[in-house]
SERO-4910 file (N, C-alpha, C, O; in steps of 0.05 Angstrom, whole numbers):
BEGIN
 pado doro    nc1    nc2    nc3   cac1   cac2   cac3    cc1    cc2    cc3    oc1    oc2    oc3
  Met    A     21   -396    780     50   -395    770     70   -399    795     66   -389    817
  Ala    A     90   -415    788    109   -427    805    122   -402    819    118   -378    812
  Glu    A    136   -409    839    155   -389    852    181   -388    844    192   -408    834
  Gln    A    195   -366    848    221   -364    839    242   -384    846    260   -392    830
  Ala    A    239   -393    870    257   -419    885    256   -444    869    275   -458    866
  Gln    A    219   -452    852    219   -474    842    235   -469    809    245   -487    796
  Tyr    A    236   -443    801    246   -440    778    282   -449    779    296   -462    763
  Glu    A    287   -439    800    314   -440    808    324   -470    810    346   -477    800
  Glu    A    307   -485    823    311   -511    825    311   -531    797    324   -552    792
  Leu    A    289   -516    780    285   -529    756    311   -524    738    317   -541    721
  Val    A    325   -501    741    348   -498    726    373   -514    736    391   -522    722
  Arg    A    370   -517    764    392   -541    771    388   -567    757    405   -577    743
  Gln    A    364   -576    761    354   -604    750    364   -607    721    374   -628    712
  Phe    A    358   -581    704    362   -586    678    396   -585    675    404   -598    656
  Ser    A    412   -576    688    439   -579    689    451   -608    691    465   -620    675
  Ala    A    441   -616    717    442   -641    727    432   -666    705    440   -689    707
  Phe    A    414   -656    686    406   -674    661    427   -686    642    423   -705    627
  Gly    A    450   -671    645    478   -675    628    483   -703    637    488   -720    620
  Ala    A    482   -710    659    494   -734    668    475   -758    657    485   -780    653
  Val    A    451   -754    652    434   -773    634    442   -774    609    445   -796    598
  Lys    A    447   -751    594    453   -754    568    479   -762    568    485   -777    549
  Arg    A    500   -756    585    525   -772    584    524   -799    585    540   -810    570
  Asp    A    509   -813    599    502   -845    605    489   -855    575    499   -873    563
  Leu    A    471   -844    568    462   -852    545    481   -850    517    478   -863    497
  Gly    A    501   -829    522    518   -833    501    544   -851    502    561   -857    485
  Arg    A    541   -857    524    562   -877    533    552   -910    517    568   -929    514
  Ile    A    526   -912    510    517   -938    502    520   -938    477    516   -959    465
  Leu    A    528   -916    464    526   -914    431    553   -935    425    573   -938    439
  Pro    A    544   -947    398    564   -963    383    590   -945    380    586   -921    376
  Ser    A    615   -954    382    641   -939    377    639   -925    347    647   -903    342
  Glu    A    628   -940    328    621   -932    304    599   -912    296    596   -902    274
  Cys    A    583   -906    321    567   -888    318    566   -865    336    550   -867    355
  Pro    A    578   -849    335    579   -826    357    553   -810    358    534   -814    342
  Ala    A    555   -794    374    529   -782    379    520   -763    357    495   -761    354
  Gly    A    534   -749    343    526   -736    319    513   -752    290    497   -744    272
  Ser    A    527   -779    294    513   -797    273    490   -806    280    473   -810    264
  Ala    A    487   -812    308    462   -821    322    437   -804    313    417   -811    301
  Ala    A    446   -776    322    427   -754    312    418   -753    286    394   -751    283
  Val    A    435   -755    264    424   -758    239    411   -778    235    389   -773    225
  Leu    A    418   -804    240    400   -827    239    367   -824    249    347   -830    238
  Thr    A    372   -813    273    347   -805    284    331   -789    272    307   -796    269
  Leu    A    339   -767    264    326   -752    250    314   -759    224    290   -755    219
  Leu    A    331   -771    207    321   -783    183    300   -802    191    280   -802    176
  Gly    A    300   -818    209    280   -841    221    256   -829    228    235   -840    223
  Arg    A    257   -802    243    232   -788    250    217   -771    228    193   -768    227
  His    A    236   -760    212    223   -743    189    223   -748    164    213   -734    146
  Gly    A    239   -774    159    241   -780    130    262   -769    110    281   -756    119
  Asp    A    259   -774     85    280   -764     69    283   -731     69    262   -719     71
  Met    A    300   -720     69    305   -694     69    333   -681     59    354   -695     58
  Arg    A    333   -657     53    360   -640     46    377   -634     67    370   -630     90
  Met    A    397   -633     60    421   -629     78    413   -605     96    417   -606    121
  Ser    A    401   -582     84    402   -557     98    376   -564    114    374   -548    133
  Lys    A    359   -578    113    339   -581    128    350   -599    152    343   -594    175
  Leu    A    366   -619    146    375   -634    167    396   -614    189    397   -616    214
  Ala    A    409   -597    173    426   -576    191    411   -557    212    420   -550    233
  Glu    A    383   -549    200    366   -536    211    358   -548    242    358   -536    264
  Leu    A    352   -574    235    338   -591    258    362   -602    276    357   -608    299
  Leu    A    387   -604    265    407   -610    285    414   -579    299    426   -579    321
  Ala    A    409   -563    291    419   -532    302    451   -533    302    465   -526    321
  Val    A    458   -540    283    488   -532    272    493   -526    249    475   -527    232
  Asp    A    517   -517    242    523   -501    213    526   -528    195    524   -551    203
  Met    A    530   -520    169    532   -536    147    555   -555    149    553   -579    143
  Ser    A    576   -544    158    601   -557    157    600   -578    181    612   -599    179
  Val    A    588   -574    200    583   -595    220    566   -620    212    570   -644    216
  Thr    A    545   -609    199    526   -627    188    539   -642    165    532   -665    163
  Ser    A    555   -634    148    566   -646    126    586   -668    138    587   -690    127
  Arg    A    601   -662    160    621   -684    172    601   -704    186    609   -727    187
  His    A    575   -698    196    563   -722    204    553   -739    184    550   -764    187
  Val    A    548   -725    165    531   -739    143    553   -755    127    545   -776    118
  Ala    A    580   -747    122    600   -764    112    608   -785    123    615   -804    110
  His    A    607   -784    155    604   -807    172    585   -828    170    594   -851    170
  Val    A    561   -824    169    540   -844    164    537   -854    133    528   -876    128
  Ala    A    545   -837    116    544   -846     89    568   -866     79    566   -883     61
  Ala    A    592   -861     94    616   -878     91    611   -906    101    624   -927     95
  Arg    A    591   -905    119    585   -930    134    558   -946    123    548   -966    133
  Gly    A    546   -931     97    531   -946     82    499   -937     97    479   -946     86
  Trp    A    497   -922    117    473   -920    132    454   -899    118    431   -896    123
  Ile    A    465   -887    103    447   -868     88    456   -866     56    478   -874     46
  Glu    A    438   -854     43    448   -851     12    438   -820      4    417   -810     10
  Arg    A    457   -810     -9    455   -783    -19    446   -783    -49    462   -792    -66
  Ser    A    422   -773    -56    416   -774    -85    410   -750    -92    405   -733    -74
  Pro    A    409   -744   -119    408   -714   -129    373   -704   -125    354   -720   -128
  Asp    A    372   -683   -120    340   -672   -109    330   -668   -140    342   -656   -157
  Pro    A    306   -679   -143    294   -672   -171    289   -648   -174    289   -640   -197
  Ala    A    284   -631   -154    280   -599   -159    297   -582   -157    291   -558   -158
  Asp    A    324   -590   -154    345   -581   -151    366   -594   -155    374   -604   -134
  Lys    A    381   -599   -175    404   -621   -180    429   -611   -162    445   -628   -154
  Arg    A    431   -591   -157    452   -582   -140    454   -590   -110    475   -590    -98
  Ser    A    428   -598   -100    415   -606    -78    419   -636    -73    417   -651    -93
  Arg    A    425   -648    -49    419   -679    -47    402   -683    -28    400   -668     -9
  Ile    A    386   -706    -33    367   -718    -16    379   -734      1    395   -748    -11
  Leu    A    380   -741     29    384   -755     45    367   -779     51    344   -773     58
  Arg    A    373   -801     50    355   -825     57    368   -849     72    390   -857     65
  Leu    A    354   -859     91    364   -883    103    361   -903     82    344   -904     64
  Thr    A    385   -922     89    392   -945     73    379   -966     94    377   -959    117
  Pro    A    371   -994     85    367  -1018    101    387  -1018    127    380  -1022    150
  Glu    A    411  -1014    117    432  -1015    142    430   -993    157    438   -996    180
  Gly    A    420   -969    151    415   -946    166    395   -956    185    402   -954    208
  Leu    A    372   -965    179    349   -970    194    360   -990    212    356   -985    236
  Glu    A    375  -1013    205    384  -1028    223    402  -1018    245    399  -1027    268
  Gln    A    420   -998    240    433   -989    264    413   -968    278    416   -967    302
  Leu    A    400   -957    270    375   -940    283    359   -960    301    349   -952    322
  Asp    A    355   -985    293    338  -1006    309    359  -1012    332    351  -1017    354
  Glu    A    380  -1011    327    406  -1022    349    407   -996    367    408   -999    391
  Leu    A    406   -974    358    407   -949    378    383   -948    393    385   -940    416
  Ser    A    360   -953    383    330   -957    396    333   -979    419    325   -975    442
  Arg    A    345  -1001    412    346  -1025    429    359  -1015    454    349  -1015    476
  Arg    A    389  -1006    446    405   -996    468    391   -977    490    390   -981    514
  Thr    A    380   -958    477    367   -937    489    349   -944    509    348   -936    533
  Thr    A    330   -963    495    306   -973    507    315   -989    536    304   -984    557
  His    A    335  -1008    532    346  -1019    553    357  -1006    574    354  -1014    598
  Leu    A    369   -986    567    386   -969    588    363   -954    606    364   -954    630
  Leu    A    344   -942    590    322   -930    604    307   -951    623    306   -948    647
  Ala    A    294   -974    607    286   -991    624    301  -1002    654    291  -1009    675
  Glu    A    323  -1002    647    339  -1009    671    344   -988    690    345   -995    714
  Arg    A    346   -964    684    345   -940    700    326   -934    716    328   -926    740
  Leu    A    302   -938    699    274   -934    710    258   -956    721    234   -953    725
  Ala    A    270   -979    727    259  -1002    734    241   -996    760    220  -1007    763
  Asp    A    249   -980    775    233   -975    801    213   -955    801    203   -945    822
  Trp    A    205   -948    774    184   -928    773    162   -943    759    166   -962    745
  Thr    A    140   -932    765    109   -941    758    109   -932    727    125   -917    716
  Asp    A     90   -945    716     80   -938    685     71   -909    689     80   -890    676
  Asp    A     53   -907    707     44   -881    710     64   -859    713     63   -838    700
  Glu    A     84   -863    730    107   -844    730    124   -837    702    131   -816    691
  Val    A    128   -862    695    137   -858    661    120   -848    648    132   -836    630
  Gly    A     97   -846    646     74   -837    631     72   -803    630     71   -787    612
  Gln    A     73   -801    658     75   -771    672    102   -756    661    101   -733    653
  Leu    A    123   -770    663    151   -762    655    146   -750    627    148   -725    623
  Ile    A    141   -769    608    136   -767    582    117   -745    577    127   -727    563
  Arg    A     87   -739    586     73   -719    579     82   -696    587     76   -675    576
  Leu    A    100   -696    608    113   -666    619    134   -656    605    138   -632    603
  Met    A    149   -676    594    173   -670    578    163   -659    549    174   -642    536
  Ala    A    140   -673    543    128   -661    514    119   -634    516    125   -616    500
  Arg    A    105   -631    539     93   -606    546    116   -585    545    115   -564    532
  Leu    A    135   -592    560    158   -571    562    169   -563    535    172   -539    529
  Arg    A    174   -581    519    183   -582    488    166   -561    477    174   -542    464
  Ala    A    138   -568    482    121   -548    464    116   -520    477    104   -502    464
  Ser    A    125   -517    502    123   -491    514    150   -473    501    151   -449    501
  Phe    A    170   -490    491    188   -478    478    186   -478    448    205   -470    434
  Gly    A    165   -485    440    157   -480    413    174   -500    393    182   -493    371
  Asp    A    178   -523    403    194   -544    390    176   -556    369    156   -569    376
  Cys    A    183   -551    345    168   -561    318    179   -588    308    171   -597    287
  Arg    A    196   -600    322    204   -624    312    188   -650    324    199   -672    324
  Ser    A    166   -648    333    148   -673    341    131   -680    325    107   -685    331
  Ala    A    141   -683    297    126   -698    279    124   -724    281    139   -738    294
  Pro    A    101   -734    266     99   -763    271    121   -782    269    135   -779    249
  Val    A    127   -800    284    148   -819    276    144   -839    259    125   -854    261
  Arg    A    163   -840    240    160   -855    215    164   -884    218    152   -901    204
  Thr    A    184   -890    239    190   -924    245    184   -924    271    183   -903    285
  Ala    A    180   -948    279    184   -956    308    213   -948    317    216   -936    338
  Ser    A    230   -954    306    258   -951    311    269   -923    320    291   -920    332
  Ala    A    251   -903    311    261   -875    320    253   -869    346    244   -847    353
  Ala    A    258   -893    366    251   -886    393    278   -876    407    279   -879    431
  Ala    A    299   -864    392    320   -853    402    328   -829    400    351   -822    392
  Pro    A    304   -810    410    305   -781    402    320   -769    421    326   -746    414
  Val    A    329   -776    440    347   -764    456    375   -756    443    390   -740    453
  Phe    A    379   -768    421    404   -764    405    402   -738    392    422   -724    385
  Glu    A    374   -729    388    368   -705    369    386   -685    383    403   -674    369
  Glu    A    383   -679    407    398   -658    422    423   -659    425    434   -638    431
  Thr    A    439   -683    423    463   -687    431    482   -663    415    500   -652    427
  Thr    A    476   -658    388    495   -648    373    495   -613    378    510   -597    368
  Arg    A    478   -609    394    472   -578    397    496   -566    417    500   -542    417
  Thr    A    512   -583    432    532   -576    453    554   -573    435    558   -588    415
  Pro    A    573   -550    444    597   -551    428    614   -571    433    632   -573    417
  Ala    A    613   -588    452    634   -605    461    629   -628    441    650   -639    437
  Ser    A    610   -638    427    608   -656    412    608   -652    381    604   -670    365
  Thr    A    612   -628    374    614   -624    345    640   -626    337    647   -623    314
***
């Protein structure tokens, strides 16, 4: 088991990780803020879903989710269809334009990470991936479902909506 000082340093590193997230947020297209990117990323990763499921995955209340969904729907990136099981509910689904936007987010994110981690070895990047996945698993993260499209490589935006500053 790690020593107290190591856990304290880990807390400092988590706090400093905000700078990484801010840098990633700066590369988003102006028409696709972090909340919209999170909606697209989650639909790309998990597939069609109800708004209530999306709100749960975003870890925000339904009113915030509705604003994010309205934004992406207004741009034609998702469609809302009646749920066959409950006509009062809507099923959210990525459109071809939404998939294109998700691909663009992935390209931007991948480019920034490749640029910033250019002096890392493949083994170091692999080790970071494994350790971050293990950390998420230790906290009981259930969102690591299989990725539906190759463009869902922008999962960093999933967490973005959890902070009060971006809601």
